[in-house]
KENU-183109 format. One record per residue (C-alpha): residue number from 1; residue in three letters; x, y, z. Coordinates in steps of 0.05 Angstrom, whole numbers, plus 5000, padded with zeros to 4 digits. Layout:
<sites>
(site NUM,'ALA',(X,Y,Z)),
...
</sites>
This chain:
<sites>
(site 1,'MET',(5000,5000,5000)),
(site 2,'LEU',(5034,5064,4975)),
(site 3,'LYS',(4973,5109,4979)),
(site 4,'PHE',(4912,5111,5025)),
(site 5,'THR',(4859,5161,5003)),
(site 6,'SER',(4796,5119,4995)),
(site 7,'PHE',(4767,5049,5001)),
(site 8,'SER',(4795,5033,4932)),
(site 9,'ASP',(4865,5031,4962)),
(site 10,'VAL',(4845,4972,5006)),
(site 11,'GLU',(4865,4904,4977)),
(site 12,'ASN',(4831,4858,5028)),
(site 13,'LEU',(4782,4890,5077)),
(site 14,'ASN',(4777,4831,5124)),
(site 15,'ASP',(4852,4825,5130)),
(site 16,'LEU',(4857,4899,5144)),
(site 17,'ILE',(4805,4894,5199)),
(site 18,'GLN',(4838,4834,5232)),
(site 19,'GLU',(4906,4869,5229)),
(site 20,'ALA',(4878,4930,5265)),
(site 21,'LEU',(4844,4887,5318)),
(site 22,'ASN',(4909,4849,5328)),
(site 23,'ILE',(4946,4915,5337)),
(site 24,'LYS',(4894,4938,5388)),
(site 25,'ARG',(4909,4877,5431)),
(site 26,'ASN',(4983,4896,5434)),
(site 27,'PRO',(4996,4965,5404)),
(site 28,'LEU',(5072,4962,5415)),
(site 29,'GLN',(5085,4894,5383)),
(site 30,'PHE',(5113,4926,5319)),
(site 31,'GLN',(5153,4981,5352)),
(site 32,'SER',(5217,4967,5313)),
(site 33,'LEU',(5183,4970,5245)),
(site 34,'GLY',(5188,5046,5238)),
(site 35,'LYS',(5258,5054,5267)),
(site 36,'ASN',(5294,5113,5233)),
(site 37,'LYS',(5231,5129,5192)),
(site 38,'THR',(5195,5196,5195)),
(site 39,'LEU',(5121,5211,5186)),
(site 40,'GLY',(5103,5282,5164)),
(site 41,'LEU',(5033,5306,5183)),
(site 42,'VAL',(5009,5365,5142)),
(site 43,'PHE',(4947,5402,5165)),
(site 44,'LEU',(4912,5455,5125)),
(site 45,'ASN',(4852,5451,5172)),
(site 46,'PRO',(4839,5441,5246)),
(site 47,'SER',(4845,5372,5277)),
(site 48,'LEU',(4841,5337,5345)),
(site 49,'ARG',(4829,5262,5338)),
(site 50,'THR',(4863,5256,5270)),
(site 51,'ARG',(4926,5291,5294)),
(site 52,'LEU',(4931,5255,5361)),
(site 53,'SER',(4913,5186,5335)),
(site 54,'THR',(4959,5188,5274)),
(site 55,'GLU',(5017,5216,5314)),
(site 56,'LYS',(5010,5164,5368)),
(site 57,'ALA',(5002,5109,5317)),
(site 58,'ALA',(5068,5128,5286)),
(site 59,'LEU',(5102,5132,5354)),
(site 60,'ASN',(5075,5062,5371)),
(site 61,'LEU',(5110,5038,5308)),
(site 62,'GLY',(5176,5070,5328)),
(site 63,'MET',(5173,5129,5279)),
(site 64,'HIS',(5192,5201,5287)),
(site 65,'VAL',(5136,5251,5273)),
(site 66,'ILE',(5139,5322,5243)),
(site 67,'ILE',(5076,5364,5244)),
(site 68,'ILE',(5064,5423,5198)),
(site 69,'ASN',(5005,5470,5204)),
(site 70,'VAL',(5003,5504,5136)),
(site 71,'ASN',(4983,5578,5137)),
(site 72,'GLN',(5003,5583,5210)),
(site 73,'GLU',(5073,5553,5215)),
(site 74,'SER',(5092,5553,5141)),
(site 75,'TRP',(5079,5593,5078)),
(site 76,'ALA',(5010,5595,5046)),
(site 77,'TRP',(5006,5549,4986)),
(site 78,'GLU',(4988,5566,4914)),
(site 79,'ILE',(4956,5506,4879)),
(site 80,'ARG',(4941,5534,4809)),
(site 81,'ASP',(4987,5510,4754)),
(site 82,'GLY',(5021,5567,4718)),
(site 83,'ALA',(4999,5618,4770)),
(site 84,'VAL',(5032,5686,4771)),
(site 85,'MET',(5046,5688,4846)),
(site 86,'ASN',(5041,5762,4858)),
(site 87,'GLY',(4988,5757,4912)),
(site 88,'THR',(4985,5729,4983)),
(site 89,'LYS',(5007,5657,4966)),
(site 90,'VAL',(5082,5651,4977)),
(site 91,'GLU',(5099,5579,4960)),
(site 92,'HIS',(5072,5532,4906)),
(site 93,'ILE',(5046,5464,4927)),
(site 94,'LYS',(5094,5430,4878)),
(site 95,'ASP',(5154,5459,4915)),
(site 96,'ALA',(5125,5447,4984)),
(site 97,'ALA',(5107,5374,4970)),
(site 98,'ALA',(5175,5361,4939)),
(site 99,'VAL',(5211,5390,4999)),
(site 100,'ILE',(5169,5353,5050)),
(site 101,'SER',(5185,5288,5012)),
(site 102,'GLN',(5259,5301,5024)),
(site 103,'TYR',(5250,5301,5099)),
(site 104,'CYS',(5196,5248,5108)),
(site 105,'ASP',(5187,5175,5090)),
(site 106,'LEU',(5111,5178,5093)),
(site 107,'VAL',(5064,5238,5093)),
(site 108,'GLY',(4993,5249,5117)),
(site 109,'ILE',(4954,5309,5092)),
(site 110,'ARG',(4888,5340,5115)),
(site 111,'CYS',(4852,5388,5068)),
(site 112,'PHE',(4779,5406,5073)),
(site 113,'PRO',(4734,5427,5014)),
(site 114,'SER',(4719,5499,4998)),
(site 115,'LEU',(4644,5483,4994)),
(site 116,'THR',(4641,5537,4940)),
(site 117,'ASN',(4668,5503,4878)),
(site 118,'ARG',(4639,5433,4872)),
(site 119,'GLU',(4680,5414,4811)),
(site 120,'GLU',(4746,5431,4844)),
(site 121,'ASP',(4727,5398,4909)),
(site 122,'TYR',(4703,5333,4877)),
(site 123,'ASN',(4763,5330,4832)),
(site 124,'GLU',(4805,5331,4896)),
(site 125,'GLN',(4849,5384,4865)),
(site 126,'LEU',(4892,5399,4925)),
(site 127,'LEU',(4901,5327,4949)),
(site 128,'ASN',(4917,5301,4879)),
(site 129,'GLN',(4967,5356,4866)),
(site 130,'PHE',(5002,5341,4931)),
(site 131,'ILE',(5005,5267,4913)),
(site 132,'THR',(5032,5284,4844)),
(site 133,'TYR',(5090,5325,4871)),
(site 134,'CYS',(5103,5284,4933)),
(site 135,'SER',(5153,5228,4921)),
(site 136,'VAL',(5135,5186,4983)),
(site 137,'PRO',(5071,5149,5002)),
(site 138,'VAL',(5012,5193,5022)),
(site 139,'ILE',(4955,5182,5072)),
(site 140,'SER',(4892,5224,5069)),
(site 141,'LEU',(4876,5252,5138)),
(site 142,'GLU',(4810,5277,5108)),
(site 143,'SER',(4801,5308,5041)),
(site 144,'ALA',(4747,5347,5004)),
(site 145,'THR',(4705,5284,4991)),
(site 146,'ARG',(4728,5229,5039)),
(site 147,'HIS',(4753,5213,5109)),
(site 148,'PRO',(4779,5141,5101)),
(site 149,'LEU',(4814,5135,5168)),
(site 150,'GLN',(4749,5154,5203)),
(site 151,'SER',(4709,5104,5163)),
(site 152,'PHE',(4759,5049,5177)),
(site 153,'ALA',(4754,5063,5251)),
(site 154,'ASP',(4678,5064,5246)),
(site 155,'LEU',(4678,4995,5214)),
(site 156,'LEU',(4725,4969,5268)),
(site 157,'THR',(4677,4994,5320)),
(site 158,'ILE',(4617,4960,5287)),
(site 159,'THR',(4657,4896,5281)),
(site 160,'GLU',(4674,4896,5355)),
(site 161,'ASN',(4601,4908,5375)),
(site 162,'TRP',(4568,4855,5331)),
(site 163,'HIS',(4570,4782,5352)),
(site 164,'ARG',(4512,4751,5315)),
(site 165,'PRO',(4514,4710,5250)),
(site 166,'GLU',(4464,4754,5213)),
(site 167,'ARG',(4485,4821,5182)),
(site 168,'PRO',(4471,4882,5224)),
(site 169,'LYS',(4428,4939,5199)),
(site 170,'VAL',(4469,5003,5197)),
(site 171,'LEU',(4434,5069,5188)),
(site 172,'LEU',(4467,5135,5170)),
(site 173,'THR',(4420,5191,5190)),
(site 174,'TRP',(4426,5265,5173)),
(site 175,'ALA',(4424,5312,5233)),
(site 176,'PRO',(4413,5387,5241)),
(site 177,'HIS',(4471,5436,5246)),
(site 178,'ILE',(4481,5511,5251)),
(site 179,'LYS',(4525,5515,5189)),
(site 180,'PRO',(4540,5477,5125)),
(site 181,'LEU',(4588,5419,5134)),
(site 182,'PRO',(4626,5378,5082)),
(site 183,'GLN',(4598,5312,5055)),
(site 184,'ALA',(4666,5277,5067)),
(site 185,'VAL',(4648,5235,5128)),
(site 186,'ALA',(4580,5215,5100)),
(site 187,'ASN',(4610,5199,5032)),
(site 188,'SER',(4666,5157,5062)),
(site 189,'PHE',(4622,5120,5111)),
(site 190,'SER',(4574,5102,5055)),
(site 191,'GLU',(4632,5079,5011)),
(site 192,'TRP',(4659,5033,5065)),
(site 193,'MET',(4592,5006,5088)),
(site 194,'ARG',(4574,4986,5017)),
(site 195,'HIS',(4634,4939,5018)),
(site 196,'ALA',(4623,4913,5089)),
(site 197,'GLU',(4580,4855,5112)),
(site 198,'VAL',(4523,4899,5135)),
(site 199,'ASP',(4454,4920,5111)),
(site 200,'PHE',(4463,4994,5099)),
(site 201,'ILE',(4411,5049,5092)),
(site 202,'ILE',(4415,5125,5091)),
(site 203,'THR',(4360,5172,5115)),
(site 204,'HIS',(4358,5247,5104)),
(site 205,'PRO',(4311,5304,5083)),
(site 206,'ARG',(4301,5314,5009)),
(site 207,'GLY',(4356,5358,4981)),
(site 208,'TYR',(4412,5324,5018)),
(site 209,'GLU',(4426,5268,4969)),
(site 210,'LEU',(4499,5250,4966)),
(site 211,'HIS',(4538,5242,4901)),
(site 212,'PRO',(4512,5177,4869)),
(site 213,'ASP',(4583,5149,4864)),
(site 214,'PHE',(4580,5139,4940)),
(site 215,'THR',(4508,5113,4945)),
(site 216,'THR',(4496,5069,4884)),
(site 217,'GLY',(4457,5008,4907)),
(site 218,'THR',(4443,5038,4976)),
(site 219,'LYS',(4371,5047,5000)),
(site 220,'ILE',(4355,5120,5011)),
(site 221,'CYS',(4298,5137,5057)),
(site 222,'TYR',(4267,5206,5067)),
(site 223,'ASN',(4229,5186,5129)),
(site 224,'GLN',(4274,5181,5190)),
(site 225,'GLU',(4225,5138,5230)),
(site 226,'GLU',(4221,5087,5174)),
(site 227,'GLY',(4297,5086,5168)),
(site 228,'LEU',(4305,5074,5243)),
(site 229,'GLN',(4261,5011,5242)),
(site 230,'LYS',(4301,4951,5267)),
(site 231,'ALA',(4368,4988,5262)),
(site 232,'ASP',(4426,4959,5301)),
(site 233,'PHE',(4473,5018,5292)),
(site 234,'VAL',(4453,5090,5281)),
(site 235,'TYR',(4508,5136,5255)),
(site 236,'VAL',(4489,5209,5265)),
(site 237,'LYS',(4521,5262,5220)),
(site 238,'ASN',(4505,5328,5187)),
(site 239,'TRP',(4525,5346,5116)),
(site 240,'SER',(4508,5402,5069)),
(site 241,'SER',(4474,5395,5002)),
(site 242,'TYR',(4513,5365,4943)),
(site 243,'HIS',(4464,5389,4890)),
(site 244,'GLU',(4456,5460,4918)),
(site 245,'TYR',(4529,5456,4935)),
(site 246,'GLY',(4551,5474,5005)),
(site 247,'LYS',(4482,5500,5026)),
(site 248,'ILE',(4432,5482,5080)),
(site 249,'VAL',(4367,5464,5044)),
(site 250,'PRO',(4314,5470,5068)),
(site 251,'ALA',(4323,5512,5130)),
(site 252,'ASN',(4354,5472,5187)),
(site 253,'ASP',(4302,5421,5206)),
(site 254,'THR',(4304,5405,5281)),
(site 255,'GLU',(4253,5351,5270)),
(site 256,'TRP',(4311,5306,5250)),
(site 257,'LEU',(4344,5312,5319)),
(site 258,'LEU',(4344,5242,5350)),
(site 259,'ASN',(4316,5225,5418)),
(site 260,'LYS',(4302,5163,5459)),
(site 261,'GLU',(4230,5160,5436)),
(site 262,'LYS',(4250,5157,5363)),
(site 263,'LEU',(4300,5102,5378)),
(site 264,'ALA',(4247,5057,5409)),
(site 265,'VAL',(4234,5026,5340)),
(site 266,'THR',(4307,5004,5333)),
(site 267,'ASN',(4340,4940,5359)),
(site 268,'ASN',(4366,4978,5419)),
(site 269,'ALA',(4414,5010,5370)),
(site 270,'LYS',(4484,5033,5385)),
(site 271,'ILE',(4495,5107,5373)),
(site 272,'MET',(4554,5131,5332)),
(site 273,'HIS',(4584,5199,5314)),
(site 274,'CYS',(4652,5217,5287)),
(site 275,'LEU',(4663,5279,5333)),
(site 276,'PRO',(4667,5337,5342)),
(site 277,'VAL',(4593,5343,5357)),
(site 278,'ARG',(4553,5405,5374)),
(site 279,'ARG',(4516,5379,5435)),
(site 280,'ASN',(4441,5389,5436)),
(site 281,'VAL',(4443,5416,5364)),
(site 282,'GLU',(4466,5355,5325)),
(site 283,'LEU',(4458,5303,5379)),
(site 284,'ILE',(4430,5309,5449)),
(site 285,'ASP',(4470,5297,5513)),
(site 286,'GLU',(4426,5239,5534)),
(site 287,'LEU',(4446,5199,5472)),
(site 288,'ILE',(4519,5221,5469)),
(site 289,'ASP',(4530,5201,5542)),
(site 290,'GLY',(4480,5144,5544)),
(site 291,'GLU',(4495,5070,5554)),
(site 292,'ASN',(4484,5055,5480)),
(site 293,'SER',(4535,5107,5457)),
(site 294,'ILE',(4598,5078,5425)),
(site 295,'ILE',(4624,5146,5403)),
(site 296,'LEU',(4685,5145,5448)),
(site 297,'GLN',(4701,5075,5424)),
(site 298,'GLN',(4700,5102,5353)),
(site 299,'SER',(4749,5156,5375)),
(site 300,'HIS',(4795,5105,5408)),
(site 301,'ASN',(4794,5061,5346)),
(site 302,'ARG',(4821,5119,5305)),
(site 303,'LEU',(4889,5101,5334)),
(site 304,'PHE',(4887,5028,5312)),
(site 305,'ALA',(4859,5045,5243)),
(site 306,'ALA',(4916,5094,5232)),
(site 307,'GLN',(4967,5045,5259)),
(site 308,'GLY',(4943,4990,5214)),
(site 309,'ILE',(4949,5034,5152)),
(site 310,'ILE',(5017,5062,5171)),
(site 311,'LYS',(5042,4991,5185)),
(site 312,'LYS',(5020,4968,5116)),
(site 313,'MET',(5056,5027,5084)),
(site 314,'LEU',(5120,5017,5124)),
(site 315,'GLU',(5121,4944,5104)),
(site 316,'GLN',(5114,4964,5031)),
(site 317,'ILE',(5170,5016,5038)),
(site 318,'LEU',(5217,4966,5070)),
(site 319,'THR',(5201,4914,5017)),
(site 320,'THR',(5217,4961,4959)),
(site 321,'SER',(5277,4997,4990)),
</sites>
């Protein structure tokens, strides 16, 4: 594995899950694998879980870690080819990526969408340019359209909480928010669930349909109560409109806020959320802190998802060096 930006980079999903679960049982068992190797973590946007989990994952594997907060601790990047750089952008991404490659054996990059230009965002312009000019393997720490490390951790969490022979019903439900959010987590979760051994369904108000590349073959339900029926896992997440790009349409609908009464039709469903969460706006305290919440378990599994991916990449680097 020399690149991890989406589910398509996964060769064998079951093997990847078992590897991460094995790492979780003994996180320091491969501590010598990353000796004298350096992971660079490049952030163009804020981060808590992604930064901490990926850094600790690398340390557990014996790596050194360098963290760069672009626009705060380094020069602002220009990404347009052929740009006349007479404005506020001081360094071109082709130069920055090439230099970072000289200092690091593996690089993770986090870059959110603009939510203003759908074509540029869904072409993953910034991420793909960075990969083009970076001469070492790259991990997406969240991009304009996907958050693969989060989705991998989500699947680990579902796997750990399901012990029956039948497939669990997993529901992704839209939730209210005070501002437009990217579709990346919803896209990515849908992409991974479509390849997992689960019965997957999405529920949201009309106008919040995701890009069909991420939902083909998935049941879409516009009635939340119907979607909740017999659900075993309920993943709560807000996202803005894809078709009316980056907008909240219609006005924020608080009727989609979950409560215990609504969950009565589920199979005592586990509650999931990727965090951060705006409490009592997107999800109420009672559910976040309740006995059915596995939100903090998801957060913990971010470490083992990251460690599993980094381990795969280190093994590939060592094999080809």
